[in-house]
MDTraj code that builds the backbone (N, CA, C; nanometers):
import mdtraj as md
import numpy as np

residues = "MET THR LEU ILE HIS ALA PRO LYS GLN SER ARG SER GLN GLU THR GLN GLU LYS LEU LEU HIS ALA LEU GLU ASP LEU LEU ALA GLU LYS PHE PHE GLU GLN ILE THR ILE ARG GLY LEU ALA GLU ARG ALA GLY VAL ALA SER GLY THR ILE TYR ARG ARG PHE LYS ASP LYS GLU ALA LEU LEU PRO VAL LEU TYR GLU ARG PHE ASP GLN ARG LEU THR ALA TRP ALA ASP SER PHE TRP ASP ASP PHE SER LEU ASP ALA GLU THR ASP LEU TRP SER ARG VAL ARG HIS LEU VAL LEU LYS HIS LEU VAL PHE TYR GLN GLU GLN LYS PRO ILE LEU ARG THR LEU TYR LEU TYR MET ARG LEU ARG GLY GLU LEU SER LEU GLU ASP ILE ASP GLU ARG ARG GLN ALA LYS TYR VAL GLU MET LEU GLY PRO VAL ILE SER ALA LEU ILE GLU GLU GLY GLU PRO ALA PHE ARG GLU ASN ARG PHE LYS ILE PHE LEU LEU LEU LEU ILE SER SER ILE ASN GLU ARG THR LEU PHE ASP GLU LEU LYS PRO VAL ARG THR LEU GLN MET ASP ASP ASP ALA PHE VAL ASP GLU LEU THR ALA ALA LEU HIS ALA TYR LEU CYS SER GLU LYS HIS THR".split()
xyz = np.array([
    [-2.3999, -2.2575, 0.6624],
    [-2.2263, -2.3671, 0.6252],
    [-2.1694, -2.2619, 0.5902],
    [-2.0032, -2.2217, 0.6210],
    [-1.9097, -2.1697, 0.5563],
    [-1.9079, -2.2915, 0.4192],
    [-1.8504, -2.1813, 0.3398],
    [-1.8412, -2.2506, 0.2149],
    [-1.6947, -2.3346, 0.1891],
    [-1.6011, -2.2191, 0.2594],
    [-1.4296, -2.3172, 0.2764],
    [-1.4005, -2.3488, 0.4044],
    [-1.3429, -2.5067, 0.3655],
    [-1.2463, -2.5035, 0.4576],
    [-1.0895, -2.5244, 0.5030],
    [-1.0851, -2.4455, 0.5602],
    [-0.8982, -2.4428, 0.5507],
    [-0.8432, -2.5880, 0.5385],
    [-0.7148, -2.5761, 0.4169],
    [-0.6632, -2.7365, 0.4564],
    [-0.5838, -2.6983, 0.6024],
    [-0.5683, -2.8211, 0.6166],
    [-0.5709, -2.8722, 0.7393],
    [-0.3869, -2.9009, 0.7995],
    [-0.3248, -2.9598, 0.6531],
    [-0.1904, -2.9582, 0.6663],
    [-0.1183, -2.8090, 0.6337],
    [0.0006, -2.7988, 0.7011],
    [0.0918, -2.6434, 0.6945],
    [0.0849, -2.6501, 0.5095],
    [0.1204, -2.7869, 0.4334],
    [0.1869, -2.7888, 0.2916],
    [0.0662, -2.7971, 0.2049],
    [-0.0401, -2.7971, 0.2411],
    [-0.1881, -2.7912, 0.1461],
    [-0.1967, -2.6338, 0.1791],
    [-0.1879, -2.5631, 0.3166],
    [-0.1943, -2.4403, 0.2999],
    [-0.1008, -2.3511, 0.2178],
    [0.0241, -2.4072, 0.2114],
    [0.0715, -2.3209, 0.1425],
    [0.0366, -2.3431, -0.0134],
    [0.0433, -2.4630, -0.0371],
    [-0.0206, -2.4464, -0.1942],
    [-0.1061, -2.3838, -0.2130],
    [-0.2272, -2.4007, -0.1632],
    [-0.3138, -2.3088, -0.1456],
    [-0.3114, -2.1106, -0.1690],
    [-0.2070, -2.1447, -0.0880],
    [-0.1801, -1.9615, -0.1134],
    [-0.0823, -1.9516, -0.2060],
    [-0.0232, -2.0113, -0.2581],
    [0.0804, -1.9993, -0.3736],
    [-0.0519, -2.0036, -0.4870],
    [-0.1771, -2.0588, -0.4690],
    [-0.2337, -2.0336, -0.5839],
    [-0.3268, -1.9261, -0.5909],
    [-0.3843, -1.8908, -0.4943],
    [-0.4370, -1.7526, -0.4989],
    [-0.3625, -1.5859, -0.4868],
    [-0.2526, -1.6596, -0.4966],
    [-0.1324, -1.5313, -0.5132],
    [-0.1178, -1.5231, -0.6621],
    [-0.1156, -1.6466, -0.7124],
    [-0.0902, -1.6421, -0.8497],
    [-0.2515, -1.6142, -0.9301],
    [-0.3510, -1.6368, -0.8777],
    [-0.4889, -1.5731, -0.9121],
    [-0.4833, -1.4642, -0.9418],
    [-0.4877, -1.4045, -0.8300],
    [-0.4604, -1.2098, -0.8170],
    [-0.3698, -1.1993, -0.9068],
    [-0.2591, -1.2161, -0.9668],
    [-0.1164, -1.1460, -0.9981],
    [-0.1982, -1.1936, -1.1745],
    [-0.2476, -1.2837, -1.2078],
    [-0.3384, -1.2968, -1.3085],
    [-0.4697, -1.2115, -1.3397],
    [-0.5372, -1.1896, -1.2180],
    [-0.6406, -1.1180, -1.2857],
    [-0.6046, -0.9666, -1.2418],
    [-0.4612, -0.9044, -1.2216],
    [-0.4308, -0.7962, -1.2526],
    [-0.4156, -0.7600, -1.4033],
    [-0.3741, -0.8768, -1.4692],
    [-0.3303, -0.8659, -1.6489],
    [-0.4612, -0.9111, -1.7238],
    [-0.5200, -1.0065, -1.6919],
    [-0.6441, -1.0143, -1.7409],
    [-0.7717, -1.0553, -1.6820],
    [-0.9354, -1.1026, -1.7092],
    [-1.0515, -1.1067, -1.6888],
    [-1.0324, -1.2013, -1.6709],
    [-1.1279, -1.2537, -1.5427],
    [-1.0934, -1.4065, -1.5023],
    [-1.1530, -1.5490, -1.5922],
    [-1.2497, -1.5313, -1.6982],
    [-1.2350, -1.5660, -1.7748],
    [-1.1692, -1.6420, -1.8894],
    [-1.0486, -1.5199, -1.9195],
    [-0.9424, -1.5428, -1.9695],
    [-0.7975, -1.6255, -1.9246],
    [-0.8390, -1.6689, -1.8210],
    [-0.7472, -1.7469, -1.7128],
    [-0.7557, -1.9266, -1.7471],
    [-0.6601, -2.0010, -1.7261],
    [-0.6639, -2.1337, -1.7534],
    [-0.5820, -2.1700, -1.6189],
    [-0.6735, -2.2778, -1.6068],
    [-0.6051, -2.3898, -1.5014],
    [-0.4342, -2.3477, -1.5560],
    [-0.4379, -2.4167, -1.6821],
    [-0.2703, -2.4357, -1.7180],
    [-0.2146, -2.3084, -1.6972],
    [-0.2715, -2.1745, -1.6996],
    [-0.1876, -2.1148, -1.6935],
    [-0.1618, -2.0477, -1.5823],
    [-0.2564, -2.0729, -1.4370],
    [-0.2735, -2.1053, -1.3447],
    [-0.1452, -2.1670, -1.3040],
    [-0.1447, -2.2609, -1.3159],
    [-0.0705, -2.3856, -1.2416],
    [0.0704, -2.3445, -1.2699],
    [0.1003, -2.2736, -1.3930],
    [0.2400, -2.2206, -1.4725],
    [0.2732, -2.0990, -1.3582],
    [0.1255, -2.0144, -1.3222],
    [0.2216, -1.9074, -1.2620],
    [0.2726, -1.9472, -1.1204],
    [0.1843, -2.0159, -1.0095],
    [0.1849, -2.0831, -0.9245],
    [0.2721, -2.1592, -0.9031],
    [0.3440, -2.2217, -0.9907],
    [0.4634, -2.3253, -1.0228],
    [0.4571, -2.4408, -0.9552],
    [0.2871, -2.5062, -0.9753],
    [0.2494, -2.6154, -0.9556],
    [0.2388, -2.7273, -1.0737],
    [0.1810, -2.8329, -1.0732],
    [0.1370, -2.8761, -1.1918],
    [-0.0269, -2.9068, -1.1657],
    [-0.1074, -2.9119, -1.2890],
    [-0.2345, -2.9118, -1.3080],
    [-0.3017, -2.9737, -1.2031],
    [-0.2339, -3.0979, -1.2094],
    [-0.3252, -3.1749, -1.1383],
    [-0.3456, -3.1497, -0.9898],
    [-0.2190, -3.1354, -0.9595],
    [-0.2427, -3.0182, -0.8135],
    [-0.3812, -2.9458, -0.7990],
    [-0.3835, -2.8359, -0.8802],
    [-0.4925, -2.7507, -0.8870],
    [-0.6429, -2.8372, -0.8992],
    [-0.6400, -2.9354, -0.9869],
    [-0.7745, -3.0388, -1.0140],
    [-0.7990, -3.1138, -0.8728],
    [-0.6865, -3.1782, -0.8147],
    [-0.7407, -3.2124, -0.6953],
    [-0.8073, -3.1630, -0.5953],
    [-0.7669, -3.0310, -0.6041],
    [-0.8076, -2.9153, -0.4958],
    [-0.9645, -2.8483, -0.5573],
    [-0.9470, -2.8400, -0.6745],
    [-1.0805, -2.7751, -0.7132],
    [-1.1392, -2.8332, -0.8252],
    [-1.2737, -2.8374, -0.8413],
    [-1.3190, -2.8945, -0.9380],
    [-1.2949, -2.8565, -1.0976],
    [-1.3206, -2.7082, -1.0539],
    [-1.2521, -2.5933, -1.2311],
    [-1.2178, -2.5055, -1.1476],
    [-1.1703, -2.3881, -1.1942],
    [-1.1493, -2.2561, -1.1530],
    [-1.2317, -2.1766, -1.0634],
    [-1.4032, -2.1989, -1.1354],
    [-1.4688, -2.1105, -1.0812],
    [-1.4705, -2.1578, -0.9626],
    [-1.4386, -2.2842, -0.8715],
    [-1.4757, -2.3572, -0.7993],
    [-1.3410, -2.2694, -0.6770],
    [-1.2301, -2.1562, -0.7237],
    [-1.1102, -2.0982, -0.7009],
    [-1.1916, -1.9658, -0.6102],
    [-1.3450, -1.9127, -0.6361],
    [-1.3677, -1.8071, -0.6280],
    [-1.4230, -1.7819, -0.4629],
    [-1.5048, -1.8758, -0.4554],
    [-1.5457, -1.8889, -0.2739],
    [-1.3871, -1.8362, -0.2148],
    [-1.3205, -1.9217, -0.2242],
    [-1.1936, -1.9232, -0.1351],
    [-1.1412, -1.7729, -0.1619],
    [-1.1352, -1.7413, -0.2997],
    [-1.0377, -1.5825, -0.3099],
    [-1.1680, -1.5063, -0.2236],
    [-1.3006, -1.5126, -0.2703],
    [-1.3597, -1.4405, -0.1538],
    [-1.3508, -1.4423, -0.0506],
    [-1.3756, -1.5514, 0.0336],
    [-1.3155, -1.5522, 0.2000],
    [-1.1539, -1.4716, 0.2069],
    [-1.0909, -1.5278, 0.1168],
    [-0.9720, -1.4404, 0.1769],
    [-0.9833, -1.2578, 0.1120],
    [-1.0589, -1.2233, 0.0618],
    [-1.0809, -1.0925, 0.0296],
    [-1.1756, -1.0369, 0.1749],
    [-1.2538, -1.0965, 0.2039],
    [-1.3191, -1.0492, 0.3364],
    [-1.2622, -1.0229, 0.4288],
    [-1.1890, -1.1308, 0.3974],
    [-1.0832, -1.1249, 0.5576],
    [-0.9929, -0.9624, 0.5675],
    [-0.9311, -0.9335, 0.4384],
    [-0.8900, -0.8078, 0.3959],
    [-0.9847, -0.6926, 0.4189],
    [-1.1172, -0.7126, 0.3904],
    [-1.1893, -0.6270, 0.4121],
    [-1.2156, -0.5857, 0.5312],
    [-1.2536, -0.6857, 0.6357],
    [-1.2594, -0.6776, 0.7096],
    [-1.1452, -0.5288, 0.8003],
    [-1.0250, -0.6293, 0.8031],
    [-0.8520, -0.5956, 0.8624],
    [-0.9219, -0.4443, 0.8486],
    [-0.9454, -0.4148, 0.6990],
    [-0.9348, -0.2450, 0.6224],
    [-1.0665, -0.1433, 0.7080],
    [-1.1846, -0.2141, 0.7341],
    [-1.2658, -0.1930, 0.8097],
    [-1.2051, -0.0954, 0.9361],
    [-1.1624, -0.2257, 1.0239],
    [-1.0616, -0.2392, 1.1359],
    [-1.0266, -0.0592, 1.1785],
    [-0.9376, -0.0557, 1.0517],
    [-0.8318, 0.0356, 1.0622],
    [-0.9014, 0.1595, 1.0025],
    [-1.0019, 0.1626, 0.9582],
    [-1.0509, 0.3006, 0.8791],
    [-1.0378, 0.4472, 0.9636],
    [-1.0747, 0.4694, 1.0883],
    [-1.0746, 0.5728, 1.1334],
    [-1.0002, 0.5302, 1.2469],
    [-0.8722, 0.6456, 1.2859],
    [-0.7800, 0.6405, 1.3744],
    [-0.7537, 0.7581, 1.4725],
    [-0.6968, 0.8156, 1.5915],
    [-0.7274, 0.8804, 1.6791],
    [-0.6795, 1.0364, 1.5572],
    [-0.5677, 0.9940, 1.5058],
    [-0.5557, 1.1356, 1.4286],
    [-0.6832, 1.2259, 1.3228],
    [-0.7302, 1.0673, 1.2582],
    [-0.8273, 1.1442, 1.1756],
    [-0.9246, 1.2155, 1.2204],
    [-0.9709, 1.1151, 1.3062],
    [-1.0688, 1.2027, 1.4309],
    [-1.0643, 1.2767, 1.4886],
    [-0.9451, 1.3207, 1.5588],
    [-0.9432, 1.4915, 1.5684],
    [-0.8868, 1.5563, 1.4610],
    [-0.8380, 1.5401, 1.3752],
    [-0.8535, 1.5978, 1.2277],
    [-0.8981, 1.6485, 1.1433],
    [-0.9959, 1.5667, 1.1485],
    [-1.1350, 1.5396, 1.0798],
    [-1.3065, 1.5594, 1.1838],
    [-1.3094, 1.6723, 1.2269],
    [-1.4236, 1.6984, 1.3197],
    [-1.5737, 1.7675, 1.2339],
    [-1.5693, 1.8428, 1.1189],
    [-1.6512, 1.8650, 1.0645],
    [-1.7803, 1.7475, 0.9667],
    [-1.8481, 1.7608, 0.9361],
    [-1.9113, 1.6879, 0.8402],
    [-1.8466, 1.6767, 0.7123],
    [-1.8196, 1.7520, 0.6449],
    [-1.7455, 1.7555, 0.5102],
    [-1.6156, 1.6911, 0.5292],
    [-1.5455, 1.7121, 0.6458],
    [-1.4061, 1.6639, 0.6450],
    [-1.4579, 1.4629, 0.6414],
    [-1.4939, 1.4535, 0.7508],
    [-1.5844, 1.3401, 0.7821],
    [-1.5963, 1.2551, 0.6227],
    [-1.7315, 1.3094, 0.5787],
    [-1.7519, 1.2546, 0.4676],
    [-1.6178, 1.2165, 0.3278],
    [-1.5431, 1.3406, 0.3368],
    [-1.4264, 1.3023, 0.2437],
    [-1.3588, 1.2010, 0.2954],
    [-1.3552, 1.1862, 0.3941],
    [-1.2076, 1.0937, 0.4457],
    [-1.3079, 0.9410, 0.4034],
    [-1.4325, 0.9473, 0.4294],
    [-1.5243, 0.7996, 0.3478],
    [-1.4833, 0.7984, 0.2239],
    [-1.5185, 0.8901, 0.1719],
    [-1.4621, 0.8625, 0.0415],
    [-1.3513, 0.7992, -0.0273],
    [-1.2479, 0.8923, 0.0273],
    [-1.1214, 0.8973, -0.0146],
    [-1.0260, 0.7598, 0.0269],
    [-1.1007, 0.7074, 0.1517],
    [-1.0340, 0.5695, 0.2201],
    [-1.1380, 0.4429, 0.0705],
    [-1.2174, 0.4619, 0.0765],
    [-1.2732, 0.3762, 0.0029],
    [-1.2153, 0.4066, -0.1381],
    [-1.1936, 0.4890, -0.1954],
    [-1.1566, 0.4897, -0.3580],
    [-1.0081, 0.4323, -0.3415],
    [-0.8893, 0.4678, -0.2166],
    [-0.7839, 0.3995, -0.2263],
    [-0.7938, 0.2424, -0.2171],
    [-0.9168, 0.2164, -0.1318],
    [-0.8805, 0.1026, -0.1101],
    [-0.9514, 0.0024, -0.2494],
    [-1.0560, 0.0513, -0.3325],
    [-1.0856, 0.0265, -0.4485],
    [-0.9594, -0.0166, -0.5387],
    [-0.9257, 0.0475, -0.5720],
    [-0.7861, 0.1035, -0.6478],
    [-0.6924, -0.0216, -0.6237],
    [-0.6593, -0.0149, -0.5180],
    [-0.5702, -0.1539, -0.4685],
    [-0.6283, -0.2930, -0.4890],
    [-0.7360, -0.3429, -0.4641],
    [-0.8198, -0.4657, -0.4401],
    [-0.8894, -0.4499, -0.5938],
    [-0.8625, -0.3684, -0.6892],
    [-0.9238, -0.3730, -0.7882],
    [-0.9722, -0.4753, -0.9040],
    [-0.8647, -0.5492, -0.9160],
    [-0.8417, -0.6909, -0.9949],
    [-0.9874, -0.8119, -0.9273],
    [-0.9461, -0.8392, -0.8145],
    [-1.0427, -0.9251, -0.6834],
    [-1.1420, -0.8696, -0.7067],
    [-1.1480, -0.7274, -0.6671],
    [-1.2870, -0.6529, -0.6631],
    [-1.3875, -0.7106, -0.8262],
    [-1.3386, -0.6343, -0.8944],
    [-1.3931, -0.6825, -1.0536],
    [-1.4325, -0.7737, -1.0774],
    [-1.3266, -0.9069, -1.0471],
    [-1.3848, -1.0156, -1.0788],
    [-1.4863, -1.0791, -0.9855],
    [-1.4681, -1.0382, -0.8417],
    [-1.6099, -1.1082, -0.7885],
    [-1.7258, -1.0267, -0.8204],
    [-1.7163, -0.8781, -0.8451],
    [-1.8823, -0.8204, -0.8810],
    [-1.9343, -0.8681, -0.9998],
    [-1.8163, -0.8904, -1.1017],
    [-1.9077, -0.9369, -1.2076],
    [-1.9393, -1.0612, -1.2188],
    [-1.8574, -1.1736, -1.1657],
    [-1.9028, -1.2791, -1.1366],
    [-2.0816, -1.3065, -1.0239],
    [-2.1096, -1.2049, -0.9452],
    [-2.1792, -1.2320, -0.8626],
    [-2.3017, -1.1564, -0.9420],
    [-2.2930, -1.0423, -1.0137],
    [-2.4029, -0.9811, -1.1152],
    [-2.4356, -1.1015, -1.2028],
    [-2.3511, -1.1865, -1.2164],
    [-2.3983, -1.2734, -1.3850],
    [-2.4512, -1.4069, -1.3110],
    [-2.3796, -1.4441, -1.2128],
    [-2.4045, -1.6180, -1.1194],
    [-2.4798, -1.5674, -1.0447],
    [-2.4936, -1.5121, -0.9482],
    [-2.5555, -1.4951, -0.8039],
    [-2.4295, -1.4887, -0.6666],
    [-2.4680, -1.4401, -0.5775],
    [-2.4148, -1.4553, -0.4879],
    [-2.2802, -1.5215, -0.4364],
    [-2.2032, -1.4983, -0.3834],
    [-2.1063, -1.6044, -0.3632],
    [-2.0947, -1.5663, -0.2055],
    [-2.2063, -1.6663, -0.1147],
    [-2.2117, -1.6503, -0.0133],
    [-2.1542, -1.6921, 0.1323],
    [-2.0750, -1.6202, 0.2207],
    [-2.0045, -1.6585, 0.3834],
    [-2.0974, -1.7033, 0.4701],
    [-2.0597, -1.7462, 0.5698],
    [-2.1463, -1.8171, 0.7054],
    [-2.2099, -1.5787, 0.7133],
    [-2.2531, -1.5586, 0.7443],
    [-2.2857, -1.4376, 0.8355],
    [-2.2753, -1.3024, 0.7692],
    [-2.2189, -1.2939, 0.6418],
    [-2.1368, -1.2201, 0.5569],
    [-2.1773, -1.0955, 0.5669],
    [-2.3145, -1.1104, 0.5239],
    [-2.4069, -0.9776, 0.5415],
    [-2.4801, -0.8997, 0.6691],
    [-2.4635, -0.9586, 0.8081],
    [-2.4356, -0.9159, 0.9243],
    [-2.3222, -0.8543, 0.9345],
    [-2.2350, -0.9300, 0.9120],
    [-2.0747, -0.8969, 0.9801],
    [-2.0479, -0.7368, 0.9142],
    [-2.1070, -0.7602, 0.7327],
    [-2.0266, -0.6167, 0.6371],
    [-2.1307, -0.4774, 0.6905],
    [-2.2518, -0.5180, 0.7451],
    [-2.3532, -0.4591, 0.8277],
    [-2.3007, -0.3781, 0.9473],
    [-2.2822, -0.4713, 1.0283],
    [-2.1660, -0.3849, 1.1053],
    [-2.0689, -0.3523, 1.1349],
    [-1.9944, -0.3891, 1.0297],
    [-1.8664, -0.2759, 1.0268],
    [-1.9149, -0.1403, 0.9715],
    [-1.9979, -0.1294, 0.8666],
    [-2.0577, 0.0155, 0.8263],
    [-2.1358, 0.0736, 0.8970],
    [-2.1847, 0.0207, 1.0042],
    [-2.2541, 0.0698, 1.1184],
    [-2.1265, 0.1887, 1.1998],
    [-2.0208, 0.0818, 1.2263],
    [-1.8901, 0.1372, 1.2983],
    [-1.8699, 0.2448, 1.1703],
    [-1.8235, 0.2304, 1.0658],
    [-1.7630, 0.3275, 1.0215],
    [-1.8348, 0.4831, 0.9781],
    [-1.9201, 0.4663, 0.9533],
    [-2.0515, 0.5630, 0.9434],
    [-2.1038, 0.6614, 1.0585],
    [-2.0379, 0.5805, 1.2126],
    [-2.0363, 0.5911, 1.3474],
    [-2.0026, 0.7876, 1.3593],
    [-1.8595, 0.7446, 1.3136],
    [-1.8147, 0.9484, 1.3357],
    [-1.8503, 1.0499, 1.2223],
    [-1.9164, 0.9855, 1.1044],
    [-1.9953, 1.0683, 0.9871],
    [-2.1496, 1.1610, 1.0800],
    [-2.2107, 1.0234, 1.1493],
    [-2.3501, 1.0519, 1.1933],
    [-2.3357, 1.1541, 1.3374],
    [-2.2042, 1.1201, 1.3918],
    [-2.1989, 1.2342, 1.5211],
    [-2.1558, 1.3391, 1.4438],
    [-2.0960, 1.3885, 1.3423],
    [-2.0521, 1.5187, 1.3021],
    [-2.1876, 1.5734, 1.2602],
    [-2.2608, 1.4781, 1.1539],
    [-2.3866, 1.5422, 1.1407],
    [-2.4923, 1.6045, 1.2739],
    [-2.4911, 1.5175, 1.3585],
    [-2.6000, 1.5744, 1.4609],
    [-2.5128, 1.7139, 1.5156],
    [-2.3723, 1.6496, 1.5410],
    [-2.2606, 1.8013, 1.5960],
    [-2.3173, 1.9181, 1.5285],
    [-2.3693, 1.9319, 1.4073],
    [-2.3814, 2.0671, 1.3108],
    [-2.5259, 2.0752, 1.3132],
    [-2.6082, 1.9929, 1.3844],
    [-2.8032, 2.0020, 1.3998],
    [-2.8446, 1.9832, 1.2945],
    [-2.7617, 1.8687, 1.2498],
    [-2.8793, 1.8408, 1.1143],
    [-2.9754, 1.7275, 1.1958],
    [-3.0727, 1.6879, 1.0912],
    [-3.1894, 1.6259, 1.1784],
    [-3.0990, 1.4688, 1.2097],
    [-3.2220, 1.4146, 1.2920],
    [-3.1472, 1.2979, 1.3307],
    [-3.1264, 1.1897, 1.2596],
    [-3.0421, 1.0818, 1.2711],
    [-3.0382, 0.9866, 1.1162],
    [-3.1491, 0.8968, 1.1508],
    [-3.1552, 0.8704, 0.9553],
    [-3.2771, 0.7692, 0.9310],
    [-3.2360, 0.7113, 0.9017],
    [-3.2010, 0.5857, 0.8859],
    [-3.1709, 0.4017, 0.8422],
    [-3.1866, 0.4412, 0.6693],
    [-3.2773, 0.4723, 0.6438],
    [-3.2554, 0.4530, 0.5155],
    [-3.1955, 0.5507, 0.4165],
    [-3.2331, 0.6754, 0.4878],
    [-3.1511, 0.7802, 0.4170],
    [-2.9135, 0.7605, 0.4370],
    [-2.9318, 0.6611, 0.5077],
    [-2.7727, 0.6302, 0.4786],
    [-2.7723, 0.4787, 0.4122],
    [-2.8762, 0.4087, 0.3975],
    [-2.8565, 0.3327, 0.2849],
    [-2.8741, 0.3887, 0.1611],
    [-2.9078, 0.4773, 0.1096],
    [-2.9088, 0.5192, 0.0065],
    [-2.7911, 0.5789, -0.0054],
    [-2.7157, 0.7024, 0.1363],
    [-2.6087, 0.7610, 0.0948],
    [-2.4775, 0.6155, 0.0467],
    [-2.4989, 0.5251, 0.1517],
    [-2.3680, 0.4341, 0.0767],
    [-2.4019, 0.3714, -0.0358],
    [-2.5197, 0.3355, -0.0924],
    [-2.5627, 0.3469, -0.2452],
    [-2.4841, 0.4006, -0.3194],
    [-2.4949, 0.5192, -0.3173],
    [-2.4525, 0.6494, -0.3775],
    [-2.3206, 0.6675, -0.3727],
    [-2.2255, 0.5882, -0.2489],
    [-2.0497, 0.6099, -0.2090],
    [-2.0858, 0.4789, -0.3159],
    [-2.0674, 0.3862, -0.2965],
    [-2.0343, 0.2748, -0.2937],
    [-2.0422, 0.2440, -0.4784],
    [-2.1404, 0.2596, -0.5176],
    [-2.2073, 0.2429, -0.7023],
    [-2.0650, 0.3600, -0.7748],
    [-2.0708, 0.4890, -0.6767],
    [-2.0040, 0.5566, -0.7847],
    [-1.7922, 0.5117, -0.7471],
    [-1.7800, 0.4702, -0.6774],
    [-1.6159, 0.4185, -0.6349],
    [-1.6296, 0.3314, -0.7424],
    [-1.7546, 0.1914, -0.7491],
    [-1.7430, 0.0769, -0.8283],
    [-1.6868, 0.1660, -1.0036],
    [-1.7892, 0.2568, -1.0033],
    [-1.7724, 0.2673, -1.1875],
    [-1.6138, 0.3138, -1.2320],
    [-1.5736, 0.4198, -1.0779],
    [-1.4864, 0.5070, -1.1172],
    [-1.3599, 0.3981, -1.1028],
    [-1.3375, 0.3257, -1.0349],
    [-1.2568, 0.2183, -1.0002],
    [-1.2680, 0.0556, -1.0511],
    [-1.3328, 0.0392, -1.0778],
    [-1.3448, -0.1308, -1.1850],
    [-1.3585, -0.1201, -1.3016],
    [-1.4682, -0.0166, -1.3839],
    [-1.5028, 0.0195, -1.5195],
    [-1.4357, 0.1586, -1.5592],
    [-1.3231, 0.1890, -1.4902],
    [-1.3036, 0.4027, -1.5533],
    [-1.2797, 0.3492, -1.6956],
    [-1.2654, 0.2156, -1.7755],
    [-1.2089, 0.2175, -1.9370],
    [-1.3586, 0.2146, -1.9977],
    [-1.4531, 0.1939, -1.9674],
    [-1.5910, 0.1962, -1.9882],
    [-1.6636, 0.3530, -1.9826],
    [-1.7552, 0.3503, -2.0890],
    [-1.8646, 0.4478, -2.0565],
    [-1.9668, 0.4318, -1.9697],
    [-2.0153, 0.5213, -1.9111],
    [-1.9917, 0.6818, -1.9013],
    [-1.8303, 0.7522, -1.8755],
    [-1.7610, 0.6709, -1.7497],
    [-1.7109, 0.7420, -1.6692],
    [-1.5910, 0.7612, -1.7872],
    [-1.5252, 0.7127, -1.8753],
    [-1.4296, 0.7585, -1.9381],
    [-1.4460, 0.9178, -2.0089],
    [-1.5691, 0.9352, -2.0301],
    [-1.6311, 1.0500, -2.1118],
    [-1.6606, 1.1203, -1.9845],
    [-1.5996, 1.1078, -1.8968],
    [-1.6133, 1.1938, -1.7686],
    [-1.5045, 1.2158, -1.7089],
    [-1.3606, 1.2300, -1.7856],
    [-1.2370, 1.2255, -1.7074],
    [-1.2183, 1.3384, -1.6081],
    [-1.1636, 1.2916, -1.4848],
    [-1.0850, 1.3968, -1.4020],
    [-1.0167, 1.3527, -1.2924],
    [-0.9235, 1.3969, -1.2352],
    [-0.8716, 1.3242, -1.1637],
    [-0.9089, 1.2799, -1.0472],
    [-0.8062, 1.1875, -0.9601],
    [-0.8876, 1.1331, -0.8862],
    [-0.9152, 1.2461, -0.7284],
    [-0.8272, 1.3616, -0.7018],
    [-0.8672, 1.4652, -0.6304],
    [-0.9709, 1.5255, -0.6552],
    [-0.9952, 1.5387, -0.7995],
    [-1.1084, 1.6318, -0.8462],
    [-1.2537, 1.5255, -0.8262],
    [-1.2322, 1.3930, -0.8373],
    [-1.3542, 1.3158, -0.7907],
    [-1.3417, 1.3143, -0.6517],
    [-1.2874, 1.3140, -0.5848],
    [-1.3415, 1.2976, -0.4615],
    [-1.3847, 1.4259, -0.4115],
    [-1.3167, 1.5090, -0.4301],
    [-1.4090, 1.6631, -0.3903],
    [-1.5387, 1.6606, -0.4188],
    [-1.5671, 1.6528, -0.5514],
    [-1.6944, 1.6449, -0.6212],
    [-1.7821, 1.5007, -0.5574],
    [-1.7567, 1.4015, -0.5635],
    [-1.8468, 1.2605, -0.4582],
    [-1.8509, 1.3553, -0.3531],
    [-1.7835, 1.3837, -0.2460],
    [-1.8157, 1.4709, -0.1520],
    [-1.8986, 1.5794, -0.1171],
    [-1.9040, 1.6253, -0.2299],
    [-1.9621, 1.7642, -0.1992],
    [-2.1385, 1.7351, -0.2201],
    [-2.1581, 1.5990, -0.3552],
    [-2.3193, 1.5510, -0.3774],
    [-2.3251, 1.4544, -0.2230],
    [-2.2460, 1.4022, -0.1804],
    [-2.2900, 1.3028, -0.0693],
    [-2.3129, 1.3880, 0.0427],
    [-2.2572, 1.4953, 0.1254],
    [-2.2627, 1.6005, 0.1818],
    [-2.4058, 1.6757, 0.1350],
    [-2.4214, 1.7232, 0.0284],
    [-2.5178, 1.7602, -0.0242],
    [-2.6598, 1.7205, 0.0266],
    [-2.6632, 1.5726, -0.0260],
    [-2.7453, 1.4972, 0.0234],
    [-2.7920, 1.4566, 0.1725],
    [-2.6958, 1.4858, 0.2528],
    [-2.6870, 1.4112, 0.3903],
    [-2.7822, 1.5806, 0.4920],
    [-2.7690, 1.6803, 0.3927],
    [-2.7537, 1.8275, 0.4389],
    [-2.8634, 1.8278, 0.3877],
    [-2.9574, 1.7930, 0.3441],
    [-3.0939, 1.8195, 0.2616],
    [-3.1941, 1.7716, 0.3100],
    [-3.1820, 1.6765, 0.4651],
    [-3.2811, 1.6724, 0.4869],
    [-3.3750, 1.7409, 0.5637],
    [-3.3250, 1.8760, 0.5692],
    [-3.4024, 1.9561, 0.6588],
    [-3.4911, 2.0360, 0.5608],
    [-3.4585, 2.0346, 0.4425],
    [-3.5271, 2.0626, 0.3390],
    [-3.6555, 1.9930, 0.2634],
    [-3.6690, 1.8345, 0.2917],
    [-3.7545, 1.7958, 0.2813],
    [-3.8787, 1.7724, 0.3282],
])
top = md.Topology()
chain = top.add_chain()
for i, resn in enumerate(residues, 1):
    res = top.add_residue(resn, chain, resSeq=i)
    for name in ("N", "CA", "C"):
        top.add_atom(name, md.element.get_by_symbol(name[0]), res)
traj = md.Trajectory(xyz[None], top)
């Protein structure tokens, strides 16, 4: 069952959008635990009672925020490859770098909401939406398609599902640490600019994919 049901009345929809926009603004300034209902109401320009009529507490806003983010993530994934990038980046290295760079930029842009959701789910469990795992897996299969095509074109061994699962784990874990927790160790002790980070992570992921023939 889907957790969130969109408000039916346009006024309720507008109020919910105000709350979500205000919440994202506040998350760019402080951690979720530091945000109060009163502070959220002031930022959204509504009364605290307006929030309590819709949500039991501030934690009840997170599934709504998650659903909103999932829509944003889907739109991002749908535009991940365009004709220009496919024509310009034909070799495996370039396509892996494209994958790394696009993830880095997206995670940087979405840092407040991503960090909030990541920490909440690590501490308290999943904020599941209907069929979200299946939809995201399908999107990542599409996203990896050009990388797999380049891998085969360059004569590397055939695609193995488990190998690409580890590939994605290395990619996403590295991006998470770089963007969401950049002020903490060990990331803080391994300072480098974004271009260097993208190049080094590309090299590591490219080497991992190409190591198949040596195993």
